[in-house]
N, C-alpha and C positions, 0 to 999 in steps of 0.2 A: 511687131509680133513679140509675145512673150513666150518663154519656155520655162519649163520647171528645171530645178537643178539636176534631177535625174536625166531629163532629156538633154541637158547641157553636156553632161558627161558622156552620154551615149555618142552625140554628135561629134564632140571633141575627140573622142577615141577613134573615130573614123576618119579624123584629120579634115573634116569639112568646115568646121566652125573656127577653130583656133589651130591653125597649122603651127608648129613650132618654128620660131624665127630661126634664120640662118646663123651659124656661129660667126663670130667676128674674127676675120683672118688675122693671124700673127698677133692676137691680143693677149693670149693667155700669160705669157710672161710679163707684160707690161702691167696688167691689171689684176693679177690674182695673188702675187706675193706681197707680204706685209711683214712689218717690223713689230716685235713684241713690245718694245719701249720706244717711245716717241723720240725721234731725233730731229724734229722739225716743228716749228711753232707756226700755225696757220691761223690768219685772222679774216673774218668776214665783215669787219666793222662798216665798210662802204655799202656793201649789199644790205646789211641790217639798217643802215640809215635810210636807204631808198624805201624798204619794205616798212619801216616804222612810219614813214611820211605818207605812204600811199594806201595802206591796207586800213580799211574801215571795218572795225571789228564788231561782229553781231553778237557774240556770246553763245552760250548753249541754246540749243532749240527746246521749246517747251511742248513739242509734238503737236501743235495746233496747225491745221492747215489753212493756208491762204485762200480766201473766197475768190470767186470768179472777179476779175477786175473790171470796173466800169469805164467807159470811155472819158468821163469827165465833162466839166461844163463846156457847151458849146461844140462838142465833138461826137462823131458817130462810130469812130474806128478806135479800137484799143490798141495802144502801142506798147512794146515792152514784153516782158516775161508773163505768161498767164498760167504757169504752172502752180500747182498747189504747194510747191516746196520753195517758191521765190523769196520767202521771207528768212530762209535759212542760209548760213554760211557767210563767211566774211566777203568783202567786195574791195576790189582794186580801183583806185582812181585813175583810170587809163588816160583821162585828159592830161594828167601830169607827165606821161610819156611822150613828150613832143620836143622837137628841136634838140636844144642843148642837153635837155634831160634825157633824151632817148640816146644821144651821143654818149653820154656818161655811163648809161647802163650797158651799152655796147661795149664800152672800154672795160668795165667790169668783167663782162662775159668773156673778152678776149684774154683778160689777165688770168681769169680762172682757168680757161683752157690751156694757157701755157704754162700753169704751174708744175705739171709733171716733167716738163722739159728742164726746168730749173732744178728741181729735186725729184728724183725718180720715185715713183709711188711705192716701190720696194722699201723705202725708207719711212713710209708712213705707217701709223697704226691702222687697224681695220675700222676703227671709229673715225678717224680722220678721213680715211678714203670714203667712208659712208656719207659723211657730212659734205665732202667735196662733190660727190656725184649728185647729191640731191639739191644743193645750191646751183650747181652748174646746169642741171636739167631745168630747174624753175627759171633761172635768170634767162635761159635761151628761149624757153616757152613763152615767157612774158615779152621779151623784146621782140619776138617773131609776131605775136598778136599786136604788139603796140605798132609795128610797121604797118599793119593792115587795118588798124582801127579807123572808123567804127565798123564793128561786125555784131551780129546778133547770134545766130545759131552757129555753133562751131563744129558740129559733128561731120559735115561735108569737108570742111577746112582741115581738120585734123586727121580723119581717117580716109581709108582708101589708097588705091594705088599711088596717087600724086599727093596724099596727104601730108601734112607738115611733119607728123611723127615718124614717117618713113624716109624723109629727106636727109641726106648727108650733110648736116647743118654745122658739125664740129669737127676739129682735128685735135686729137689728144694723144700725146706721146707719138706723134706720127701716124695714127690711125684715124681714119675717117669714120665718123660716127653719126648714126641717127639717134633721135630721142628714143625710139623704140628699142634700139640696141643697147642704150644706156639702162633702159627699163628692164629688158628681159634677159639680155645676155651678160650683163655686168652686175647689176644690182640684184636680181632675182637668183642669178647663177651663183653668185659669191655670198649673198645673204639669204639662205632659205627661211625667211622669217616673214610672215603676213604683215607685221608692223611696217615693213619697208614701203608698201605701197601708199600708206598714208602721208608719206613725205613728198609725193610727186603730184604737183599741182598742174591740171590740164586745162585750166582757164574758164572752165564752166561751172555753173552751180551745182551740178550733180556730182561733182569730184570732191576729193579731200581738200580741206581748207588750206589757203594760203596764210602762213603765219606772218605776223608783224615783225619778225626776226629772222635772221639766217640760223641754219642748222649748224651747230658747233659740236666737236668731238665730245666734249665733256657732258653735253646735255643732249645729244641726238636721240638716245632711246627714250628719255623722258618726254621730249618733244613729240616723238612718233606716237607714243602711247597717249598722250593728250589729243592729238589729232584723231587717233582711232576712237577714243571715247566720244569725241564731239561727233564724229561721222555716224559711228553705230547709233548713238542715242538721238538721232534726228531722223526725220521722215525720209530724207533723201538717201539715207544709208540703208536703214532697215526698219520695216513697220509690220504690223500685223494686220491682216484682213480676215476676220474670223479666225479659223484655225490655220491660215496659211501665212507663212513668213514671207514677205516680199522684200527683196534684196536688190541693192544697186547693180547696174551693169558693170561697175568697178570690180566685182567679183567674177563676172563673166570674162573680163579682159585679163584676170589674173587666175585663170582656172588652174594653172599648173601648181599654184600653192595649195589647192584644196582638192586632194584625190578623191574624196567622195563628200556625200552630203553631211556626214557626221563630222567631217573636219571643219566644214564651214560653219555648221551649227555651234560647234564647240568654241570656234574663234569668236563668233559674235557675241555668245553668252558670256565669254570671259571678259569681254570689254563693255558689256551692256550694264545699266543700271539694274539693281537686284530684282525689281519687279518686271522689267522688261526681259531679263534674263530667264526668268521662269517661264514666261510665255514662249520665248524662243525654244526652250528645251521642250515645251509640250506641242509646239507646232506640228500639224499633221504631214505637211510637205513645205518645200522651199521653191519659190517661184522668182526668177529674174525678171523684174517688172518695174524697176525705178529708175528713170532716166530724166534728166533735165540738162540738155545741152546748150542751154543759154548762156551767153558770156557773163561772168562773175564781175561784172563792171557796175560801178555805182550809178552810173548814167544808163545803163542797160543798152549801150550802143546808140544812144540818141543824145549826143552831147549838146545840140542845138535845138532841142524840141520846145520851142517857145510857145506858150499858150496864154495870150493876153487875157482871156476870158477867165483864166483860173486864178488871176491875182487877188489877193486879199491882204490886209495889213496884219492879220493874225498869223500868216504863214510861218514866219521866222520863229515866232513864239512857240507854235506847235512843234516845229522841227527841233527847238531848244537851242541854247547858246552854243553847244559843241558843232553843231551844223553851220551855224552863222559864222563861228570862228573858223571853220574849215574852208567856207567859201571865200572869206576875206584873206585868208592866208595864201590862197591860189592867186590873188591879185587879178581875177577875172571880172571883178565888178558885176556879178550876177545879181538881178533882182529876183524878188519872189515869183514874179510872174515868168521868168525865164527857167525856172527849175522845172525839169520834167516831171510829170505827175508820179511816174515811177519812183523817183528819187524820194519825193515826199511820202509815198505810201511806206516804202521800205524803211526809211529812217524813223518814222512815227512809229511803226510796229516795233522796231528794235528798241527804241526809247521806252515804250510801254512795258515790254518784256523785260527788259534790264532793270527798270525802275522798281518792277515787281519783285526783283531779286535783289534790289538795293545795289545794283550795278551802275556803271557809268560807262558811256560810249565817249571816247576822246580820240582826237586826231591831231596831228602835227603837221607843221609846215613842210612842203616840199616846193622848191623854187619853180615859179610858173614860167613857162616858155613864152616867147613873143607870140606864138601863134595862139596860145591859150589866153593871153592877156586881153584879146579883143574878140569875143565870141561873136559868132554871125548873128545878125539881126533879122 
């Protein structure tokens, strides 16, 4: 069901759509004080390494829509994401998060959560705190999805009374926290700035991008601005249908940042390319009607979707040397016939789009786990 922004505000005002999350008990003193000058040096090099090795970069959207997918040679059923926005946004190589690799990510997560115990956050600057919360949120979300991989549609997994986002997954400075509490009660409460929402990766195509690097105090606002521009200038973020501005459900989830339609319109226009910004300002109304909850996984949740009838000697040439190097670096021994058709379609489309912009998609090695090295036959 879609609603206009005006309808959203009316419903939210009645407390029926987005009831304000409960306050975190005894968290104010631990998470609101900050130092004017940095007294601690914080490094996220290990998390950056993991992201650099597992994020497949798509580049900026060209605002073209993906056509309805075909089932492929020898098939009657279409597998994978069928959304018109499925060629947008970066992808994670979730196959890499297995065995010892997942254990390493969980150690990074535990070390991050323990940092405020070693040095109280009151001794950190605001930018250091912001980078910390964004990185902790993302590593937690990714590790939880990796535990449950393969998944396809994430909406029911993440949202609802038993959804991952509301589970107390972390303990920071003695306070048990859910990802939603980090999102709404800490980040949005302490940084009343819409840019913050673009740093939270929810794991699906229709959310803000996962970056190939960790957030850092010295670059966090530039990183967030870059993510905002990528998202807003894509069809999964905001698009025009006639004189109606259709926007992502991301803005519905963060309605507390936008008190009225004018605030949302202004925010989108501020980060939109000039031609699109002009259309945003001239839109007759705003509708929340852009959703793609399919997992932002390179293999689209089908890691062993083998189709022998799809094999052809030109597969790797079409995918390009970057993809061949990517597969060889994983040590998985995948043949062209073992690549899910969704992988081929996505990578080929990205290559074409980036080639037109004289860009280049590149990937780096992330140590393959034992489970990954022997794919199912």
